[in-house]
GUROFI-107244 format. One record per atom (N, C-alpha, C): residue in one letter; x, y, z. Coordinates in steps of 0.1 Angstrom, whole numbers, padded with zeros to 4 digits, always signed. Layout:
# residues N
AXYZ ...
***
This chain:
# residues 84
M+0825-0065+1374 M+0823-0079+1362 M+0812-0070+1352 A+0821-0074+1340 A+0813-0071+1328 A+0810-0082+1324 V+0798-0088+1313 V+0800-0098+1310 V+0805-0105+1302 T+0812-0099+1295 T+0829-0105+1287 T+0839-0106+1293 R+0838-0099+1307 R+0852-0101+1313 R+0852-0100+1327 S+0857-0098+1336 S+0864-0098+1349 S+0873-0089+1353 R+0874-0078+1355 R+0888-0068+1362 R+0889-0066+1373 S+0898-0060+1380 S+0905-0057+1391 S+0905-0040+1389 V+0900-0033+1397 V+0900-0020+1391 V+0904-0009+1406 V+0904+0002+1404 V+0910+0010+1416 V+0894+0023+1417 L+0885+0023+1422 L+0876+0027+1427 L+0876+0042+1434 S+0879+0052+1427 S+0885+0071+1430 S+0872+0076+1438 D+0864+0077+1433 D+0855+0083+1440 D+0839+0074+1439 I+0831+0077+1450 I+0819+0073+1448 I+0807+0080+1458 S+0795+0078+1450 S+0787+0086+1455 S+0774+0075+1456 Y+0761+0078+1462 Y+0752+0071+1463 Y+0747+0071+1449 D+0751+0073+1439 D+0742+0073+1426 D+0753+0067+1417 G+0764+0069+1420 G+0775+0064+1408 G+0791+0061+1416 A+0802+0059+1405 A+0811+0058+1410 A+0822+0060+1401 R+0833+0063+1397 R+0843+0069+1392 R+0851+0054+1394 I+0859+0048+1386 I+0869+0040+1384 I+0882+0040+1376 G+0892+0034+1377 G+0903+0035+1372 G+0912+0014+1369 G+0910+0013+1359 G+0920+0003+1357 G+0923+0001+1343 R+0924-0010+1340 R+0929-0013+1323 R+0919-0019+1318 D+0916-0021+1307 D+0907-0026+1294 D+0891-0022+1302 L+0889-0012+1302 L+0876-0010+1310 L+0863-0010+1299 P+0852-0012+1307 P+0842-0019+1289 P+0837-0004+1286 P+0828-0002+1273 P+0828+0009+1268 P+0816+0016+1275 A+0810+0026+1273 A+0800+0036+1277 A+0784+0023+1270 G+0778+0026+1278 G+0766+0018+1274 G+0769-0004+1286 D+0777-0003+1284 D+0774-0017+1295 D+0772-0018+1308 E+0772-0027+1304 E+0762-0031+1322 E+0771-0041+1332 M+0776-0037+1347 M+0782-0044+1351 M+0775-0047+1363 L+0785-0056+1373 L+0787-0062+1385 L+0799-0056+1390 M+0796-0046+1401 M+0806-0039+1412 M+0805-0047+1425 I+0817-0052+1427 I+0821-0059+1441 I+0832-0053+1447 V+0830-0046+1456 V+0839-0040+1466 V+0835-0048+1481 G+0844-0059+1488 G+0843-0064+1502 G+0831-0074+1497 S+0821-0072+1508 S+0810-0084+1507 S+0801-0076+1502 V+0803-0062+1493 V+0789-0054+1492 V+0791-0056+1475 D+0778-0056+1467 D+0776-0058+1450 D+0769-0049+1448 T+0766-0046+1433 T+0757-0035+1429 T+0756-0037+1417 M+0747-0038+1406 M+0746-0038+1396 M+0747-0020+1385 A+0757-0016+1373 A+0756-0003+1372 A+0759-0005+1358 R+0754+0009+1356 R+0758+0012+1338 R+0770+0020+1335 V+0777+0014+1325 V+0788+0027+1320 V+0785+0038+1315 M+0787+0046+1319 M+0780+0058+1318 M+0790+0065+1302 W+0801+0072+1307 W+0817+0075+1299 W+0826+0065+1304 R+0835+0070+1292 R+0850+0058+1292 R+0860+0071+1286 H+0870+0073+1293 H+0881+0076+1290 H+0893+0075+1291 A+0901+0071+1282 A+0914+0058+1286 A+0913+0054+1295 D+0918+0049+1309 D+0922+0046+1319 D+0910+0045+1326 Q+0898+0052+1328 Q+0893+0057+1336 Q+0875+0056+1336 C+0868+0054+1340 C+0849+0054+1333 C+0843+0059+1346 G+0831+0064+1343 G+0819+0067+1353 G+0808+0053+1352 V+0802+0054+1366 V+0795+0045+1365 V+0782+0050+1371 R+0769+0044+1366 R+0760+0052+1377 R+0753+0037+1381 F+0749+0035+1393 F+0738+0024+1394 F+0729+0020+1396 D+0723+0008+1398 D+0712+0008+1390 D+0696+0009+1401 E+0703+0011+1412 E+0696+0018+1423 E+0706+0023+1433 P+0702+0036+1437 P+0706+0045+1447 P+0716+0035+1459 L+0729+0039+1465 L+0736+0027+1478 L+0730+0044+1488 C+0724+0034+1501 C+0727+0044+1511 C+0740+0044+1513 H+0734+0052+1527 H+0749+0054+1534 H+0756+0042+1539 A+0744+0035+1544 A+0755+0027+1551 A+0760+0013+1547 R+0758+0012+1535 R+0765+0005+1520 R+0774+0012+1517 I+0779+0022+1513 I+0789+0034+1511 I+0799+0028+1519 A+0796+0031+1533 A+0803+0035+1547 A+0811+0014+1544 Q+0799+0010+1546 Q+0806-0005+1546 Q+0819-0010+1532 M+0817-0004+1519 M+0821-0007+1507 M+0838+0002+1514 K+0840+0011+1519 K+0849+0019+1522 K+0860+0009+1536 Q+0852+0007+1542 Q+0855-0002+1553 Q+0862-0013+1551 E+0858-0020+1540 E+0857-0029+1536 E+0875-0034+1524 A+0875-0021+1517 A+0886-0017+1508 A+0899-0016+1510 D+0909-0025+1503 D+0922-0027+1513 D+0923-0010+1511 W+0923-0005+1503 W+0929+0010+1502 W+0927+0023+1511 A+0914+0017+1522 A+0909+0026+1527 A+0916+0037+1537 S+0930+0030+1542 S+0939+0038+1546 S+0947+0048+1540 V+0950+0045+1524 V+0953+0047+1516 V+0950+0064+1510 T+0934+0060+1508 T+0926+0068+1504 T+0925+0082+1514 G+0923+0075+1530 G+0919+0086+1533 G+0903+0081+1541 W+0898+0072+1535 W+0887+0066+1537 W+0884+0067+1553 D+0894+0063+1559 D+0892+0053+1575 D+0897+0066+1584 R+0889+0075+1578 R+0893+0092+1588 R+0878+0095+1595 
***
């Protein structure tokens, strides 16, 4: 979610300090956003955007347990291989 809009996106990469997101009408670099995956939410800032992808940096780094929870709760876990 950004200040002006909410979008469903595909989270294609995640680390303790950021993520890569794919989707339509993504916010521009510099925008703040609230990223929600399952029951986990975190504030982030868009660092770059190119076409249908953007990279975000989390305001506070995520611990391993929160990343694992996001991966477990994501609907695409089996498709992405995160459930292995």
